[in-house]
GUKELUM-710115 format. One record per residue: x, y, z of N, C-alpha, C, O, CB in turn; residue in three letters; residue number from 1. Coordinates in pm, whole numbers, plus 50000, padded with zeros to 5 digits. Each point is the difference from the previous one (the first is absolute). Glycine has a CB too. Example, Ala and Ser with C-alpha at 12.3 -4.5 7.8 and 13.67 -1.06 7.14 Angstrom:
(atom (51319, 49431, 50780), (49911, 50119, 50000), (50090, 50120, 50000), (50104, 49998, 50066), (49707, 49885, 50059), 'Ala', 1);
(atom (50154, 50222, 49803), (50082, 50119, 50006), (49923, 50109, 50073), (50051, 50111, 50017), (50067, 49826, 49768), 'Ser', 2);
This chain:
(atom (74969, 05988, 44381), (50017, 49937, 49871), (50079, 50096, 49911), (49968, 50119, 49991), (49815, 49747, 50035), 'Met', 1);
(atom (50320, 50082, 49910), (50084, 50083, 49915), (50058, 49917, 49887), (49993, 49877, 50000), (50061, 50273, 50194), 'His', 2);
(atom (50005, 49919, 49710), (50066, 49934, 49888), (50130, 50074, 49970), (50007, 50122, 50012), (49770, 49800, 49891), 'Val', 3);
(atom (50324, 50002, 50059), (50128, 50058, 49959), (50010, 49997, 49849), (49959, 49903, 49936), (50150, 50024, 50280), 'His', 4);
(atom (49946, 50179, 49728), (50020, 50011, 49856), (50148, 50024, 49976), (50058, 50093, 50056), (49707, 49997, 49905), 'Val', 5);
(atom (50295, 49826, 49957), (50143, 50015, 49972), (50020, 50041, 49855), (49931, 49954, 49909), (50125, 49874, 50266), 'Lys', 6);
(atom (50042, 50260, 49805), (50040, 50044, 49868), (50150, 49992, 49989), (50068, 49967, 50097), (49732, 50184, 49884), 'Gly', 7);
(atom (50254, 49879, 49902), (50145, 49989, 49982), (50080, 50098, 50087), (50117, 49975, 50029), (49836, 49950, 49740), 'Pro', 8);
(atom (49985, 50184, 50272), (50072, 50102, 50076), (49959, 50009, 50147), (50055, 50082, 50074), (49965, 50042, 49716), 'Asp', 9);
(atom (49886, 49793, 50252), (49957, 50008, 50139), (49872, 49923, 50023), (49962, 49914, 49921), (50148, 50307, 50098), 'Gly', 10);
(atom (49825, 49813, 50091), (49873, 49935, 50032), (49914, 50093, 50083), (50047, 50099, 50054), (50063, 49676, 49937), 'Glu', 11);
(atom (49762, 50189, 50018), (49906, 50079, 50080), (49905, 49905, 50072), (49981, 49885, 49959), (50034, 50310, 49880), 'Ala', 12);
(atom (49928, 49854, 50268), (49901, 49926, 50077), (49871, 50080, 49997), (49999, 50121, 50023), (50178, 49773, 50128), 'Lys', 13);
(atom (49713, 50037, 49818), (49869, 50063, 49996), (49909, 49933, 50101), (49993, 49877, 50007), (50037, 50183, 49750), 'Phe', 14);
(atom (49900, 50021, 50322), (49895, 49947, 50087), (49881, 49966, 49914), (49968, 50072, 49904), (50113, 50063, 50296), 'Trp', 15);
(atom (49852, 49756, 49833), (49875, 49963, 49935), (49884, 50030, 50094), (49889, 50030, 49955), (50227, 49790, 49909), 'Ile', 16);
(atom (49909, 50173, 50265), (49900, 50029, 50103), (50043, 50121, 50079), (50119, 50011, 50029), (49819, 49746, 49986), 'Glu', 17);
(atom (49977, 50334, 50023), (49858, 50001, 49967), (49972, 50046, 49858), (49891, 49977, 49947), (50065, 50066, 50292), 'Pro', 18);
(atom (50141, 50021, 49698), (49985, 50039, 49859), (50137, 49989, 49934), (50103, 49994, 50067), (49701, 50163, 49984), 'Ser', 19);
(atom (50196, 49841, 49818), (50125, 49986, 49926), (50075, 50133, 50004), (49949, 50103, 49957), (49950, 49720, 49891), 'Ile', 20);
(atom (50223, 50173, 50206), (50084, 50119, 50004), (50146, 49961, 50017), (50032, 49893, 50052), (49778, 50240, 50046), 'Glu', 21);
(atom (50276, 49954, 49857), (50144, 49978, 50010), (50042, 50008, 50146), (49970, 50097, 50069), (50066, 49998, 49700), 'Leu', 22);
(atom (50035, 49802, 50277), (50052, 49999, 50137), (50145, 50047, 50002), (50037, 50086, 50080), (49807, 49727, 49980), 'Ala', 23);
(atom (50238, 50130, 49849), (50142, 50035, 49993), (50048, 49984, 49857), (49951, 49916, 49925), (50085, 50013, 50315), 'Gln', 24);
(atom (50061, 50152, 49724), (50060, 49992, 49867), (50152, 50002, 50016), (50057, 50090, 50063), (49742, 50024, 49829), 'Asn', 25);
(atom (50264, 49788, 50049), (50146, 49989, 50006), (50057, 50002, 49859), (50042, 49897, 49948), (49944, 49971, 50267), 'Tyr', 26);
(atom (50018, 50248, 49723), (50070, 50016, 49874), (49918, 49997, 49873), (50056, 50023, 49892), (50123, 49878, 50226), 'Gly', 27);
(atom (49691, 50073, 49889), (49919, 50003, 49878), (49967, 50145, 49964), (49986, 50086, 50088), (49917, 49687, 49966), 'Leu', 28);
(atom (50086, 50253, 49818), (49963, 50135, 49955), (49851, 50022, 50024), (49925, 49905, 50023), (50259, 50093, 49803), 'Thr', 29);
(atom (49774, 50126, 50169), (49858, 50031, 50013), (49918, 49927, 49894), (49891, 49950, 50027), (50167, 50276, 50069), 'Asp', 30);
(atom (49996, 49767, 49785), (49931, 49931, 49891), (49983, 49851, 50032), (49893, 49944, 49975), (50201, 50223, 49860), 'Arg', 31);
(atom (50009, 49770, 50218), (49993, 49858, 50035), (49900, 49978, 50114), (49925, 49902, 49998), (50314, 50068, 49928), 'Gln', 32);
(atom (49761, 50118, 50171), (49905, 49989, 50112), (49857, 50013, 49948), (49913, 49923, 50041), (50259, 50172, 50118), 'Val', 33);
(atom (49803, 49999, 49753), (49866, 50019, 49945), (49956, 49878, 49918), (49885, 49959, 50007), (50154, 50288, 49987), 'Lys', 34);
(atom (50054, 49696, 49930), (49969, 49880, 49922), (49968, 49883, 50091), (49906, 49924, 49975), (50243, 50157, 49840), 'Ala', 35);
(atom (49929, 49904, 50292), (49976, 49892, 50096), (49865, 50019, 50069), (49924, 49904, 50016), (50323, 50072, 50020), 'Ala', 36);
(atom (49723, 50146, 50003), (49873, 50029, 50065), (49883, 49963, 49908), (49902, 49942, 50045), (50208, 50244, 50085), 'Leu', 37);
(atom (49902, 49848, 49745), (49894, 49968, 49903), (49981, 49848, 49989), (49887, 49952, 49999), (50167, 50259, 49872), 'Lys', 38);
(atom (50055, 49716, 50122), (49991, 49854, 49991), (49938, 49939, 50126), (49919, 49908, 49993), (50281, 50092, 49857), 'Leu', 39);
(atom (49839, 50052, 50265), (49944, 49952, 50126), (49850, 50025, 50004), (49923, 49913, 50040), (50296, 50129, 50076), 'Ile', 40);
(atom (49739, 50076, 49842), (49858, 50033, 49998), (49924, 49908, 49904), (49890, 49955, 50030), (50165, 50284, 50026), 'Gln', 41);
(atom (50004, 49733, 49829), (49935, 49915, 49900), (49990, 49854, 50047), (49909, 49928, 49959), (50177, 50224, 49862), 'Glu', 42);
(atom (50008, 49806, 50264), (50005, 49860, 50043), (49975, 49984, 50150), (50041, 49901, 50061), (50120, 50055, 49753), 'His', 43);
(atom (49771, 50141, 50243), (49977, 50000, 50145), (49934, 49871, 50048), (50043, 49943, 50101), (49937, 50304, 49889), 'Glu', 44);
(atom (49917, 49706, 49942), (49930, 49879, 50044), (50094, 49879, 49999), (49998, 49920, 50093), (49787, 50175, 49818), 'Asp', 45);
(atom (50295, 49892, 49985), (50094, 49889, 49990), (50105, 50006, 50111), (50036, 49898, 50058), (49928, 50096, 49693), 'Glu', 46);
(atom (50082, 50125, 50278), (50101, 50018, 50105), (49941, 49961, 50135), (50065, 49931, 50079), (50044, 50254, 49790), 'Ile', 47);
(atom (49769, 49859, 50159), (49934, 49966, 50126), (49979, 49849, 50012), (50022, 49942, 50107), (49865, 50283, 49892), 'Arg', 48);
(atom (50072, 49712, 49893), (49979, 49855, 50002), (50132, 49925, 50022), (50004, 49904, 50076), (49799, 50124, 49771), 'Gln', 49);
(atom (50303, 50016, 50088), (50130, 49936, 50016), (50051, 50019, 50143), (50057, 49907, 50059), (49994, 50131, 49696), 'Ala', 50);
(atom (49929, 50079, 50300), (50042, 50027, 50138), (49926, 49906, 50096), (50061, 49937, 50086), (49985, 50305, 49857), 'Trp', 51);
(atom (49823, 49750, 50040), (49918, 49916, 50088), (50042, 49852, 49986), (50013, 49930, 50100), (49795, 50234, 49881), 'Ala', 52);
(atom (50213, 49791, 49898), (50040, 49861, 49978), (50138, 49972, 50061), (50020, 49895, 50062), (49842, 50100, 49726), 'Ala', 53);
(atom (50230, 50096, 50194), (50135, 49982, 50054), (50000, 49993, 50152), (50061, 49910, 50058), (50029, 50210, 49743), 'His', 54);
(atom (49843, 49973, 50262), (50006, 50008, 50145), (49904, 49904, 50070), (50023, 49965, 50116), (50043, 50271, 49858), 'Phe', 55);
(atom (49829, 49721, 49960), (49914, 49898, 50062), (50067, 49864, 49998), (49973, 49916, 50085), (49825, 50213, 49846), 'Ser', 56);
(atom (50290, 49850, 49970), (50071, 49873, 49990), (50123, 49992, 50086), (50058, 49892, 50016), (49857, 50091, 49757), 'Gly', 57);
(atom (50129, 50130, 50285), (50125, 49999, 50077), (49976, 49983, 50150), (50095, 50001, 50077), (50007, 50144, 49748), 'Ser', 58);
(atom (49773, 49840, 50216), (49970, 49985, 50143), (50009, 49856, 50042), (49978, 49969, 50117), (49876, 50230, 49874), 'Lys', 59);
């Protein structure tokens, strides 16, 4: 399970499983990555629910 975060200068991929962590960063600043990480942590439950709903409906 992962999430992509896009910004004006690049994007990053964060793993949600087994724990939230940066997987790859393509051009975001450290500050942008930290801000994205904070938002992901704050909205972890919503992200997990959206992931489950998206992938359960695509089978």
